[in-house]
Residue, then its C-alpha position, 0 to 999 in steps of 0.5 A: m734522421t728526421a727531416i727539418p721542417q723547411e720553414r722559417r721560425v723566429v720564437t725568441a730574440i736572435p740570439g736567444p737565451k740558450s744561445q746566449e748561455l752557450q756564448a758565455r761558456r764559449t767566451a770562457t774557453v774558446a780563443g778570442g781570435v776565433g770569430s763567428v758571424l752570428p752567435v746562434f748555436t746550431a742544434r740541427a740543419g738541413g735543406g735550406i734551414i738552420e735550427d738553433v738551440d732555442g728552436n728558431r729556424l733560420i733561412d740559410f744563405g751561407s751554406g757554412i761558406a759554400v760548404t753544404s751545397v747538398g744541405a747540411s744533412a744530405e741523405a747520401v752523405v749521412r748514409r755513406a759516412s755512417a757506414q764508413l764510420a762503422d767499418f773504420t775511422h782511420t788507417c792513414f792512407m800512407v800506411t794502409p790505403y783504402e778504396g774510398y780515397v781511390e774512388v774520390c780521385e777517380a770521380l775528380a778525374e772524371l768531373t774536372p775540366g779537360d780530357h787529359a790523364k789526371k791524378s789527385a792527392l787528398f788533404n783536409s782543407g782548402a789552404e792545404a790544397v793550395e799549399n800543396a799545389v804550389k809544392v807540386a808546381r815548384s817540383y815540376t818546373g824547378r822554379q820558385a815564383v808564384v803569381v797571385f791577384d788583387h782581391g784574391y783569398h787562398g787561406r790562413t797558413n803562412l804560405t797561403m796568407a802570403l798569397t792572400a790579398k787582404n790584410m784584416p783579418y787574415k794577415h794582420g800581425f802574423g808576418p813575416f810571410a813566405p817569399e817569392v809571391y807576386r801580386v798583379p791586377v785582376a779584371y774587376g769590371y765594376r771598378w775598372p777605371t776605363g769601364a767593365e767592357n775594357a777590363g778583360a783586355e787591359a787587366s790581362a795585358q797589365a798583369i802579363d806585363m808586370i809578370s814579364k818585367q818584374v818577375g820574369a816568366e821563366n822564374v814563375a812556377a805557378i799562377i793561381i787564381e780563383p775563377v770567381l774571387g770569393e772573399g775578395g767580393f765575388i768578383e767575376p773577372a771580366k770576360g777574356f781575362l782568364p783565357a789570356i792569363a791561362e794562355f800566357a802560362r801555357e806559352n811560358g811553361i807556367v803551371f796554371v792553377a784554378d782555385e775552385i775551393q769556393s766556386g767548385f762543385c755546382r756552386t756556379g751552375q757548372w761543375f767548375a767555374c773555369e768551364d764558363e770560358g773553356v779554361v782548362p787548368d793544369l791543376i785545380t784545388t777543391a774543398k768546401g763543397i766537395a764532401g757535404g760538410l766533412p773536411l776534405a780537399a784535393v789537388t787534381g791535375r795533369a798526371e805528369i805534373m802531379d807525378a813530378v813529386h818524389s814518393g812521400g813528398l805529398g801526404g799528411t796523417y788525415g789527408g783523404n780521411p775515409v769518412a770524409c771520402a765517403g761523404a764526398l762520394g755521397s755529395i757527388e751522388t746527390m749533385k748528379e741525382l738532383d742535377l744541382n747545376a740546374k738548381a744553381r742556375r735557377i737560383e741565379e735566375v730568381m735572385k738576380g731578377r729580385l735583386a735587379t728590382m731592388q737595385e731600381k729602388y735602392p741606388a746603394i746597390g752598386d753592382i749585382r754579380g756572380r753566377g749560379a748560387m754564388i751571387a753578391i751585391e756591392l754596396v756604395k754610398d754613391p753610385a757615381t763615385k762608387e765609394p764603398d759602404a761597409a757600414a750599409a753591408g753590416a747594417l743589412a746583414k744585422a737586420c737580416h739576422a734579426e729576422g731569421l735570415l743568415v747572410l754573410t758579408c765579404g769584399t776587400y772593402g767589406n761592402v759586399l753582401r754575398f749569397l751562398p744558399p744550399l743548392v737544395i733550398g726550396e724556391d719558397l724559402l729562397n723568395e722568403g729570404l729575398d723578401i727579408l732582404e728587401q725589408a732590410f733595405a727599406g729599414v736601413 
């Protein structure tokens, strides 16, 4: 495995001629509904760099949407997955089990919040994990209703589309959706009518009131929330909100589910984002950062809740694939060895410092938020009215891409630039990426 030079290099237009050639082949055979942020075709990637087929090297501020936290070719992930590949690729854990699956469940029991007895089930994707968390909660409580929040994103399957707040592009034209899903307000500090300082208390009171009146707490199987809302715009619920909702769930026998698919595994500078306010979920869903880029997801929770499902009620042919499990063990090894929580906190320090300086110059930056290496800026037409500026987000992303910096947008209003660098990115690359962003602001 040759290490990729950790330096940006732009030698052609982006996308270059070879990427454009591949794009033409793609257009002929790949379904149009599958989009791409930037049609540069990857040749190799590692550290903080993505190298394309034309020899351009892009600084990676996306991590494949928070997946390659340890880098896209981390030594321990490659080593362990390769060794497993040589032994066997698959037996199906439901047919003849293997140790790797058990080891991942042991690691999850150790790393997830709370010191209660825990058990896990492994799946392929974040949406599958969320869907199975709902199955477990319904089985355990004997109830049906599921409560989710404004700006939340939980996946693209039928049930998780119902749980997701945003229509385009996730839900549009795909209904009817699963029933018994109820949406309540979240403490979005920047846009809370009476100010961020009141958002935690007021939003939790509103949400609890709506659940009690419109659904009935005794009918609710699960309350599901992302401790930092990802696709909705990297919204950190205002302080006090999560503990209040978790407490309400506890008092009413409702399973409290933390969807840590984007925010988990050192991304926010802690193993899991819900640790920030000491919230201990009943169930926690993980995927993305868990396995260094291999498809793996998990539901981990209180042993008595996880064991409520009848034998054979949880599973799937590929769930907890042995190669993906090996990748996860390599990923966790890397996170511990390199102390990637500390790395994430340092990324936050550098990014927030630089972004605050930019905000002084460019009032279009309405809000800087997030934790660890999960940072975002919300762009507005006017700081006074906070009118969302999706066009500015798009233009800035495009300008960054042209200079060899991969950034992603998000947000319910499409006006948020989100930054998800690999946690192993070098500080020089991080600063160079921020230089490019600053130049993009000057140009746009």
